[in-house]
N, C-alpha and C positions, 0 to 999 in steps of 0.2 A: 319696743327700743329697737327691735330688728326691722333690718329693710323685708318690705311684704315680695320684693322682687327684685331680682338680679339680671340683666341681659333680658328683661320681659319674661323671665321665669318664673312661678313661684317657688319657694324652697324644697327641697324633699321631704325634708323633717324638720321638725322645730322643737326644742325640748327646753326644759325649765328646772329649775330645782336649787340645791344645796348640797354642798360636798363639806363633808363633816369626817373623812376619814383620814387617818395619820398618810395613807399610800396617797391619797388623791391631792390632800394640801399639799405635800412633800414639803419644798424650801419654805412656805408659807407658816408651816409652825413652827419654825425659827422664830417668826415676827408674833407667834402668840395668837396667830389667827385659829379657832375652831371652827368655823363657818365659812364660807364662801359660798353666796348665793350668785347663781348662773342663769342667764339666757341664753340659748343659740340656736341659729337655724344654717342647714347644710344645702347646699346646691350640688347634685350629683351629675357632671357631665358623663360618665361612662369613661372607659378606655383608662382610669389612673388620674382623670381630671375631677378636682372636685373644690369646691369653696366653702370654708364658714367662717360664719359671722357670730362673735359673741360679746356679751355684755357681763360686766364681773363685778361683783360690789360685795361691801362687808354687810353683815345684820346692822339694820335699824339706821341706816342712810351715814354709817361712819363715812369717811371716806376712805377709798382703799390707796396706798401709794404707787403709782407705775413703777415703780424702780423692784417692788417686790414681785410685780408679774413677769415686770422684765428678766429677772433673775428666775423664778420658776420655769417661764420657757429655756432658758438659755443652760441652765443645770440639765435640765431633762435632754436637751439635745446634745449636748457633752459628754453625758453618760449613755446616751442610747446605743443600744450593740449594734445597731445596723444602720447608724447616723456618721457621715464624714464629711469634711469640708464646711464647718460651721463656718460661717463669716456673720458679724454684727456690725449692723451703721446703723447712721442717724439721718436718713433723707428726710429731706421736706415735701409734703405734699401738700397742695392748692387748697385744699378743703381743709387740713387738719393742724397745718402746720409741722414741726418737727416731730418725728416719732423713732421709736426704736423699732430697728428691722433686722430678724434674723433668717437669713437663708441657708441651708443645710441640703446636703443627699440624704435620703432616708431611704435605704437598700434600692429601690427601681425607681425612685420617685425625687422630683426636687420640689423643696418645699419653703416655703415665705410665710415668717410669723411676723405680721405688724402690730405694734401694740401703742395705744396713745391714751392718757386722760381727757376724762369728757366731764369737770367737775366731779362729783365724789365716787364717780364711775370708771372704769376701765374696759374701753373697748379695744377688741381683738378681730383680727382678718388672719385667716391661715387660708394660705393657696397652694395646692398640689397639683405638678405636670410630672406626666411621666415622662423618665428620661429613655429616650431612643434616637434613633440616627434621624427622625422628621423632626422632633423635638425643637422647638424655636424659644428661643429667653426672651426675645422680642413681646412673643405672643404670651408668654407666662407674666413676665412686667406688665401685658396692658389690665391681662385679667386682674391683677394684686391692683391698679390703679381703679378700676372699675368698683372692684370690690370697697376701696377706701370710700371712694367716692359714694356708695351705696350706703354704706354703715354711718359715714359723714350726716347724709340723709335723713337718716330714719328717724319717726318721729321720738318725742323724747320721755312720753310714758304710754 
């Protein structure tokens, strides 16, 4: 359910499993979630440039409410010790429609988290770019768009 490439590159890492600990589940525990299944791929462009694409699901195909995942990422960002300038929006992407978008500065990294529902699962795209004098918000947003497109066109199984 993950793209096999992004910008014609295979992911540097691919992982899957289940999160069951209270720390890993964080705010999801308040919704009685005791297990969250995941699959994820990461592309490391070096020098602080990275993209992760993940699929999150509840066990046995139970639908995962997208609002719970949005809450998970927003609470995590707002409570992060080195996270500032958290902004949430609801942009529309041609491939998937309206999404939840969280943008934040995390230490010296500008990060965007995009979350949307895809049937019973939730898809997540995280794009990180370094904060430096030559950094380009337009380039960052272009990478976000490419990652959402790749995730939207990933196989269903």
